[in-house]
N, C-alpha and C positions, 0 to 999 in steps of 0.2 A: 760244441755245437749241439750235441745230443741233449746235454743237460738244459741248454737254453730252450730247445724245442719242447722238452718235457715240462719245463716251468711254464712256457707259453700255453701249452695244452691245459695244464692244471689251472692256470689263471683264467683262461677262457671258460673252462668247465665250471669253475667256482663262480665266475660272474653270471653264467647262465643259471646256475642253481639259485643264486641270490635273487635274480629277477623272477624266476618261476616260483620261488617259495613265497614271495609276498608282492603281488602285483600292485597293491595299494602303497602309496608313498609313506615311508616312515616319517617320524617327526621327533626331533630331539626335544627334551624338556625345555620349557621357556626359561628356566633359571639355571641351565647348564649349557656351557659352550664346549662343543666337541670339535677337536682339530685333528685332522689326519695329516701325517707328515712322515719323514724318516728320522728316527732317533738313533741312527747308527753311530753318530759322532758324540752322543751324550755319554761321557765317560765318568763324569763327576758333577755334582751340583754344589760344590764348594766354590763360592765366587772368588776366592783367593787362589784357586788352582785351575779351574776350567776356563777355557777361552773360546771354545767352539761355538758357532752361531746359534744352533738350536738350544744349547745349554744356556747361552746368554738370554734367549727369549724367556726361558723358564725363570732364571735367577733374577731377571729384572723385575719380575712380579713378586718375588719372595723378599727382596731387599730394597731398601732405599739407599741413595748416596747423599752426599752433602748437597749436590746440585744435579740437575739433569739438563740434557740438550734435546730440543725438539727436532723434527725433521728438517727444519729450515736452518738449523745451526744456532738457534737462539738459546742462551744459557738461562735456566730458570731455577728458582729455589726448590729444594726438596726437603731434606732434614734441616738445612740451613735456611732460616727465613730471610737473612740478609748477610752481607759481607762487605768488608772494606779492603781495598788494595793500596799498598804503599810500595815504595821502591825496594823493600826488603822481603815482602811476602804478602800473605792474605790472612785476614782475621775473619772467622766465620762465627755467627751467632745462631745457636740452635733453637728451633721451635720446641714446644712441649709435645712430646711423642712417646709412645711406649712400643716395646717389642711385643711380638705375639705372645711371649711368655708372661707379659704383664710388667716386666722390668722396664724402668724408664730409660730412654735414650739419653746418654750423657756424653760430655766431651771425652771422658775416659774411654768410652766405647769406640769413639772415632780414632783416638790415639792407638788403642789396642788393635783396631782393624787394620790401619795402615802399617803398623809395626808387624802384625801377623803376616800381611801380604808380602812384605819384603824379607822377613826372617824365614818364612817357609821357603821362599826363593823358588817357587814353581814357575811355570811358563807365564802365568798371569802377571808376575812381577816385572816383566820385561819393559812395559811401557813407562813405568816410573824409573826403573834402573837406567833406561836409555838417556834420561835427562838428569842423572846425578844423584838420585835417591837410592839408598841401599840399606842393607841390614846394619851397617856400621854407623850410619849417620842419622837414621830415622828418629831415634830417640832424642836427638838434639834438634832436629829440624821440625818435628811435629810435637806440639805441646798443648796442654790444657790449662790456661790461666785460671779458669774457674769451671764449674760444673756444666755451664752452657756456652762456653767459649772455646774455640779451637784456633790455634795459631799454626800456620804452615809457612815456614821460612823458605825462601828460594834457595835452591842448591847451587846456584851460580851457572847452571847449564840450561836454563829455560826462562821465559818471561812469565809473568803472572797470567797474562791472557791465555797463553798456550797451556799452562798448568791447569787452568780451570777445565779445559776439555778432557784432560786425562782424569781429573777427579770426577768427571761425569760418567766415566766408563764403569761397566759392571765390576771390573776388578777392584774398584774403590768402594764397593758395598760396605756398609756398616753392619757388623754382626754384634750379637748379644754376648758381650764378654763374659758375663756371669754364667750364662748357659754353656758357652764353649768351654770354659775352664772346668766345669763339672763333668765334661765328657773327655777331657784330655787323658791320653794314655801314653805313657813313656815319652813324654815331651813332644807329642805329635800335633799340638795346637788344636786338638779336637778334630783333626782332619778325617780320621777314620770314621767318626760319627757324622760329620757334616757333609760328607760325600753323598749320603743318602737321607739326610734330614735337613731341616731348615731352622735358622735362628735369626730371623730378620724382623724388620718393622714394616715390611711391604704389605700390599693389599691382599696377598694370599699366603697360605702356609702349605708346606708339602705334606700331603696325606700318604702318597704311595709312589714309589718308582720301581718298576720292574724293567731292567735294561732290555732294550729292543722289544718292548711290549707296550707299556703304558706308563704315563705319568698323570697323577691326579692331584690337583690343587684345590684347597678349600678356602672359602672366603674368610678373611680376617675381619670379624665383625667389629673389632675394636680399632680398626685402622683409623689413623688420625684424620684423614680426609673423608671419612665416612665409609660404611660397609659397601663393598663392591656390589654391582647390580647382579652379577652372576654368583650363585651360591657355590658353584663348582666349575672347574675347568678340567676337561679330560683331553689329554694329548695322546693319540693312538699311533703306534708305529705301523705304518702301512707302506712298505717299501715297493709294492707292485703298483705301478701307476694305473693300470686298468682297473684293479680292484678299488683303488682310491676314487677313481672317477665314478664307478658304479655306486659306491657308498655315498658320494656327494649327491649324485642324481636321485638316489632313493631317499635322501634325508637322514641317513645314518650318521653323517658328520655335517658340521656347519661350515667348515673351512678346509680347503685342500691346498697343501703347499709343497707337494712333491710329485707333481704330474709331469709327464713328458710333454714336449711341445705339441705332439699330435693330440694327446688327450686334452691339453689346454685349449686347443683350437675348437674342440666340440662345444665349448661354452661361449664362444664369440657370439654376441647378440642373442644369447639364449635367455628367454624369459625366466625370471626367478633367480638369476645369478649375476654376480658382479665380478669383474677381474681387476685386480690391482697389479701393476708392474712397478715394484719398489726398487728405485736405484740404491745400491749399497755403497757406492764409492770404492768398491773392491773389485777383485779380478779372479778369473779362473787362470791358473798359472801352470806352466810346465817347469817344475824344479829339476835342475840338473846338478848332480853331485860333482862339484868342481874339485873335490878331494880325490877323485879317481881319474885315471886315464881311461879313455881319451878326452873326457869332458873337462879336464883341467886346461885344455888347449882352447883359447878364445876363437880360433878359426873353426874348430869343430862346433862350438856353441853357435857361431854365426851361421854355419852350414845348416844346422838344425832349424835356426830361425827362418832360413830361406826354404826349408824343406816341408813347411806346414801350409796347408791350403786353408788359411783363415776364413776367407770369404765363402768358400764352399761349405766349410763346417758351420759358419754362421747361418747359412741358408738352410742346410739340411738337418742340423742338430740343435743349434742354440735357440733360434727363434726368439721367443720372449725372454729367454734366460740370459742373453748377452749379445753384445756387438763387438766385432773385431777391433782390437785396440792393443798395440804393442808398446805403449808407454804406460807406466803404472799410475796414471792420473786420468780421471774421467775427462773426456774431450770437451765437456762444457764447463769445466772448472776454470776460473781465472788463472792466467799464466800457463795453461796447458799448451804444450807444443804439439805439432802434428806427429802422427805415428811415423816411424822410419820407413824406409822402402821395403822392409821385410815383407815378402809375399812368396807364394809358391813359385820358385824359379829353380827347376831341377838342374839345369846346366850350371848355374852359378853355384848351387850347393855342392855339386860334384867337384867343381873346380876348387872350392874351398877345402873340401876333404882331401883332395890330391895335394894341395899346398901344405896341408897339415900332416901329410904322410900316411893317409888312410884311403888311398885310391881304391882299395878293394873292400872298403867298408868294414863293419864290425857289428857286434850284437850287443844289445842293451836290454835290461829288464825294466819294465814300467809298472810301478805299483799304483793302485787306485782303489778307492772305496767303491764298492758296487752300488752306485747311487746315481740317480738322474742329476745332471746330464753327464757326469764324469766318466761313466763306463762307456758311453757312446763316443765321448771325446777320445778316450784311450784307443778305441778301435779305429777311429779316423786317423789319429796320429800314427798308429801302426802302419796303416795302408799308405799314408802320405810319405813317411820316412823310408818305406821300402823302395820308393822310386829313386832315392838318392844313394841306395846301397846300405842303409842301416836297417838291420833286422831287429824288430822289437818284440819281445815276449811280454805279454800282459799278465800281471799277477794281481788278481782281485782279492780283496780282503775286507774284513769288517773294520769299523772305525778304530777300535782299540789297537789292532795290529798295524794298520797303515800309519796312524798317527804316531805310534811308538817307533816305527821304522824311520819316519821322517825326523823325529827328534833325536834319534840315535845315529843319524847320517848313514843309515843302513838301506841304501837304495842307489840305483843309477838315475832313473827318471821317476817322477812322482807328480801327481796332479792334485795340488791343494787349492784352496780358495781363500781369498782375503776380504777384509772389509776396510772401513775408514772410521777413525775415531773423531774426526772433525772434517767439515766440508771445505777443505782446501788442499793444495798440493802436498803440504807436509802431512796432513791427516791420512792421505791415501798412500803416499810414496815412502814415508819414513821406514816402514818395515822392509822395503826393497833396497834402501840406500844407507842403512846403518848397521855396522857390524864391528863394534869397538875392539873385540878380541876374538880372532878367528881360531885360536889355538884349541886343540882338543881338550886340553886341561881346563879351559874356561868353562866347558860343559854348559854353555848358554843355550839350552834347548828352547828357551822362550823366544829367542831371536830368530826371525824367519830366515835371514840371510845366512846366519851361522849354520843352520841345518843343512845348507847346500855347500858349506865349506868354501864360500866365495869371499876372498880377502879383498876388501875395498877401502883401504885407509884414507885415500884422498876424498872419496865420495862420502865416507863416514864423517870426515872433518867438515865437509861442506854442509852436510845435513845438520851437524851440531851448530854450525854458524847460523843457519836459518832459524834454529830454535831460540837463539839468543838475540836475534835482530829485532829491535822494538819498532823500527820504521817500516810501515807496510810496503811502501814502494821499493825500498832496498831489499826487503824480504822477498818481494816478487821477482826481483832480478836474480836473487840466489836460487829461487825455485826453478827458473829457466835454466840456469847453469846446472842444477842437479839433474834435470831430465836429460840434458845434452850429454853430460858425463856418463850417466847411466847407459845410454844407447852406445856411446863410444867404447865402453868397456865390455861389450858383448855379454850381456847378463847371464848368469847361471840361474836366475829366477826370472823366467821369461813370461811376462803377462801376455795372454792370448786374447782374452775377451773381457771387456768391462762387464761386471756381473750385476744382474738384476734378479730380484726374487718375485716371480709371478705367483700370485695368490688368487684362488677362486673362492668367493664367498656366496653362501646362500643369501638371497636378498632379505631374509628375515633378520640378518645380523646388522646391527647399527653401531656406528661410532667405533668401528675397528679400522684403524689407519696404520698400515705397515710402516715400521720405522726403518730408516736407512741403516742403522747400526744393529738391526735385529734386536731391539730392546722395546718392542711394542708393549705398552701397558694395557691391561685388560679391565681395570676397575670400572671404567665408564661404559663398557660394551653392554648393549642390551639386545633383545630379540623381540620381534613382533609376534 
């Protein structure tokens, strides 16, 4: 508490000094876009390794993929100018393009990139591994008939339609194979170098990254679609919401994307500013480690589901960040089922704990990144669960520590967030409903459910069935079954709030439209 008061006093004093030091509004340069946000989760800028949201936003501007998906879910050409689908796979035809290095983009680069993704076998590989692509078969399934043609055969575990959406993800970014090979050290695929550098064909290149401080992107003047309007993009780490608000008001930054609900509210109907509330298709989640007692007991997990005041937290904490939703599918998606009856019910939660043999309660540790709104969620969960006899100790950490703990199953409770790779039930729910191998030996840290040690073979099989069903109506019926089975199994990955990304922009900024997958491209952004 004392540290929090000191931090608040410092923030208030700093804000006062900023206002007093320069009463006239600042103004960022017309050819530079300055973004204030939290960079706590940016641990790498290698697109075949990193999966976190803010890293994706950066990498989506450094790299192109074969195809892209817009905010409505429409698939569009990117490096591939066209493609043909047959019953065995997809053939892509590449446009003429160069990497920032000047090297031409060829089919060999695409083959190398997808092979690198799967053979490095980092968390980013999970979305292709989940549908049958892996290090052992990628060389057979992905080929280059000629310099400008790429052939991707189906693995037998997905349809071509659904594969397209995975190929539009940042994980499928095409890297400059010649550049990467020149930086390879001890068989690391150039990862040591690419974590902090770029080797793409996107509209920008990476100039500088200082962790938890700043990221600077420079315009790629040779970008195939034309030089970006902004000469430079600067992303500043501003974890204190009040400071970020003051910077935006003063004109020190053009966009703010890490404000608390209270600070966001100050920009409602405020002249000179615009607010975007971007639906992500993802969720704020309470992950429970089902590999540990007492969380391995479904009745305990259900008790926790009844021990959370979702509506109260939505009103007091989430605001524009989210709405209460305990099924991992946005409520406006086709085939979405209603949320179950889980709501704060102290007596029912206590009764479930008694049935499970924990009438006297127990103590758990909850790990979270100290970032809006998760730290406030952690405090509210602590207070809520105390009413049913569960004592929660909160352990705050930086992005690298908490993410590493999550991937290593080193937690009791943890608050992660998710997104969706396509705008349908499977796109948002798959990471909650698929865990092909729950064994510790599988070491599948890229799998969201595996991290919680939640073994769900029947639900995993049903999810795989949905991935293979070509008929949309039949697939919809499976989607409904998936959600019902998820609820019935008392999930160890409990969605609490459908997640939105609220962004405040200076009205000078034009043509910035937040993307649901946090892959907003910046080459067309201008400023008045």
